C-alpha positions in Angstrom: 0.0 0.0 0.0 1.3 3.5 -1.0 1.4 6.0 1.9 0.0 9.5 1.0 0.3 12.8 2.7 -3.3 13.7 1.9 -5.1 15.8 4.5 -8.8 16.2 4.8 -10.1 19.6 5.9 -13.8 20.5 6.1 -15.7 23.3 7.7 -19.4 23.7 8.2 -21.9 25.9 10.1 -23.8 24.1 12.8 -27.1 25.6 14.1 -28.4 24.7 17.5 -32.2 25.3 17.6 -32.2 26.5 21.2 -29.2 28.7 20.7 -30.0 30.0 17.2 -28.1 33.2 17.7 -24.9 31.3 18.5 -23.3 30.3 15.2 -20.9 27.5 15.9 -18.7 26.2 13.1 -17.3 22.7 13.0 -13.7 22.4 11.7 -12.7 18.8 10.8 -9.0 18.1 10.1 -8.6 14.4 9.2 -10.3 12.5 12.1 -10.3 15.4 14.6 -13.2 17.8 14.9 -13.1 21.2 16.6 -15.7 23.8 17.3 -15.1 27.5 16.4 -17.4 29.3 18.7 -18.2 33.0 18.9 -17.0 35.0 21.9 -18.2 38.3 20.4 -19.7 38.2 16.9 -20.2 42.0 16.9 -16.5 42.5 17.7 -15.2 39.7 15.5 -13.9 37.4 18.1 -14.0 33.6 17.7 -12.4 30.8 19.7 -11.3 27.2 19.2 -10.2 25.1 22.1 -8.7 21.7 22.1 -7.4 19.6 25.1 -4.2 21.6 25.5 -4.7 25.0 23.8 -7.0 27.9 23.2 -6.9 29.6 19.8 -8.4 33.1 19.6 -9.2 34.4 16.2 -9.9 38.1 15.7 -11.4 40.0 12.8 -10.0 43.5 12.5 -11.3 46.5 10.5 -11.1 45.8 6.8 -9.2 42.6 5.8 -6.9 41.8 8.6 -7.1 38.9 11.0 -5.0 37.6 13.9 -4.6 34.1 15.4 -3.5 34.0 19.0 -2.5 30.7 20.7 -2.6 30.7 24.5 -2.3 34.6 24.5 0.6 34.8 22.1 0.1 35.8 18.4 1.1 33.0 16.1 -0.4 34.1 12.7 -1.8 37.0 10.8 -4.0 36.9 7.7 -4.7 39.6 5.1 -7.4 39.2 2.5 -7.3 41.0 -0.9 -9.9 43.7 -1.3 -10.7 42.7 -4.9 -11.2 39.1 -6.2 -11.6 38.0 -9.8 -14.0 35.2 -10.7 -14.6 34.3 -7.1 -10.9 33.6 -6.4 -10.2 35.1 -3.0 -6.5 35.5 -2.1 -4.9 35.6 1.3 -1.5 36.5 2.6 -0.9 34.3 5.7 2.2 34.8 7.9 2.6 32.2 10.7 5.1 30.9 13.1 6.9 27.8 11.7 5.4 25.5 14.4 1.8 26.3 13.6 -0.3 23.6 11.9 -0.8 24.3 8.2 -4.1 22.4 8.1 -5.3 24.6 11.0 -4.3 27.8 9.1 -6.2 26.6 6.1 -9.2 25.8 8.2 -9.3 29.4 9.6 -9.0 30.7 6.0 -11.9 28.5 5.0 -13.8 29.8 8.0 -13.4 33.4 6.7 -15.1 32.4 3.5 -17.9 30.2 4.6 -21.1 31.6 3.3 -19.5 33.9 0.8 -21.2 33.8 -2.5 -20.1 35.9 -5.5 -22.9 34.6 -7.8 -20.4 34.2 -10.7 -19.4 37.9 -10.8 -16.2 38.6 -12.7 -15.0 41.1 -10.1 -16.0 41.1 -6.5 -15.2 43.9 -4.0 -15.1 42.9 -0.3 -15.4 45.8 2.1 -14.2 43.5 5.0 -15.1 43.7 8.7 -16.8 46.9 9.6 -17.3 46.3 13.3 -15.3 47.6 16.3 -12.6 45.0 16.8 -12.2 43.3 20.1 -8.4 43.7 19.7 -6.3 45.9 17.5 -4.4 44.5 14.6 -0.6 44.5 15.2 0.8 45.8 11.9 4.4 45.2 13.1 3.9 41.5 14.1 6.3 39.1 12.3 6.5 35.3 12.7 9.3 34.0 15.0 10.8 31.6 12.4 
């Protein structure tokens, strides 16, 4: 049998009838499943917890996003303002020891529910809320 390095990543929105206002997203990476839960939807603050770690994911004004692991920033995301033929583009900077499938999962999380309806050019105005945390423009990975 030939060994492969294939990785399965899936994200979906889960609704709970009793807590309809609490959007919970399920992120599956291979055989592990994680919940991405809102801490403050209005301020763009989401959280994923596993047995050892807490990942805080922040949306900032416009197209900037931060990933914080146990209170330390480990990644930043920037999304392009304009996309052509529904092809969103991200710049992701991350510490070397951060899981690439997890980073991909968070990028998918940013796009869940986005529909461009086949438009040739799409303009994304980004997050307009008041951010829970300021985006650190100077942050760099510690590789």
